[in-house]
N, C-alpha and C positions, 0 to 999 in steps of 0.2 A: 754818690748816687749811681755809680756805674756797676753795681753789683747785680748779678743775675739771681733772682728770687726763685724759690721752689715753685711758687704759684705760676710764674712765667714758664718754667720748664714743664710743669703739669699741663698748662694750656697748649703748649707746642706739642707735647706728647699726645694729648687728646685730639688735636687737629690731625696729626699724623696718623693716629689709629683710625679716626673717622674716614680719612682719605683712603687708607688701606681697605677698610670695610666696603666703601663705595666702589673702589677700583677692582678688588679681587674677591670679595665675599667675606663672610664672617669667619668661616673655617680657616681660610688661608691667613686672614689677619690675626686670628688668635694663635695660629702656629708661629707666625713671625714674632708676635709678642712673647710667646713662650721661649722661643730660641734666643731672643734678646735678653730675657730674664736669666736664662741659664748662662749666657755669655757674661752678663753683668756679675752674676754670683761667682763665676770662675775667675773673673778679673779681681774681684774683692779677695778671694782666697789666695790668689797668686801674689797680690800686693801685701798680704799679711793682715788685712783688716778683719777677716773672718777666720776663726780657728775651728776646723771641723774635727780635730782629733778628740776633743772632749765629748762631742756628740757620738762619735763612733765607739769610744771606750764605754760610755754610759749605755749605749744600745747593746754592745757586746756583752756586758755584764748581765743584762736582763735576759738575754737569750739563753744563758747557761743555768739560770735558777730553776 
C-alpha cells in the first residue's frame, strides 16, 4: 500500500499549479508549466524512452514531396 498513485501525483500537481496561479498569475504559471513539460520531454528523450528520430524522418520525407 506504499505505492504512489497517478491520482495522487495529479492532485499534488494541481495544487502546485493552483498555488502558482494565485502567487504569480496565470501567464507566469503557464510558462512554468510549459518549461516543466519541455524539461520532462527532454529527460524522457535522454533516457531513451522517447525516440524522436522516426518523427523527424517522417516529417522530412513529407517536406520533399
